[in-house]
C-alpha positions in Angstrom: 24.4 2.6 7.8 23.2 6.1 8.6 23.2 8.9 6.0 26.7 9.6 4.9 27.8 13.2 4.6 27.9 14.6 1.0 31.2 14.2 -0.8 32.9 16.9 -2.8 32.9 16.4 -6.6 36.2 14.9 -7.8 38.5 17.3 -9.8 37.7 17.2 -13.5 34.1 16.5 -12.9 31.6 18.7 -14.8 30.6 21.4 -12.4 27.2 23.2 -12.5 27.1 26.8 -13.6 25.9 29.2 -10.9 22.4 30.5 -11.1 21.7 33.7 -13.1 21.2 36.0 -10.1 24.5 35.0 -8.7 26.3 35.5 -12.0 24.7 39.0 -12.3 25.7 40.0 -8.7 29.2 38.7 -9.3 29.7 41.0 -12.3 31.1 44.2 -10.7 31.0 46.3 -13.9 27.4 45.4 -14.5 26.5 46.5 -11.0 28.4 49.8 -11.5 26.6 50.5 -14.8 23.2 49.6 -13.3 23.9 51.9 -10.3 24.8 54.8 -12.7 21.7 54.2 -14.9 19.3 54.0 -11.9 20.8 57.2 -10.4 20.6 59.0 -13.8 17.0 58.0 -14.4 15.8 58.8 -10.9 17.5 62.2 -10.6 16.6 63.2 -14.1 12.9 62.2 -13.5 12.9 64.1 -10.2 14.3 67.2 -11.8 11.8 67.1 -14.6 9.0 66.6 -12.1 10.1 69.6 -10.1 10.4 71.8 -13.3 7.0 70.7 -14.6 5.1 71.2 -11.3 6.7 74.6 -10.6 4.1 77.4 -10.4 4.5 80.1 -13.0 6.3 83.1 -11.6 5.0 86.6 -11.8 7.2 89.2 -13.4 7.5 92.6 -11.6 
């Protein structure tokens, strides 16, 4: 007999947990918090870089 197509697991059977990356990407609030933290760190770092590399101004 040729290879039979895979069958679905019967109801009530122990199902596998999804892999960690899938569980992380399925968590909407974690993605929201991660997006806010990345934006905060990048823009704060960019602003600090601009302030620290600004040449000293001459006073009139």
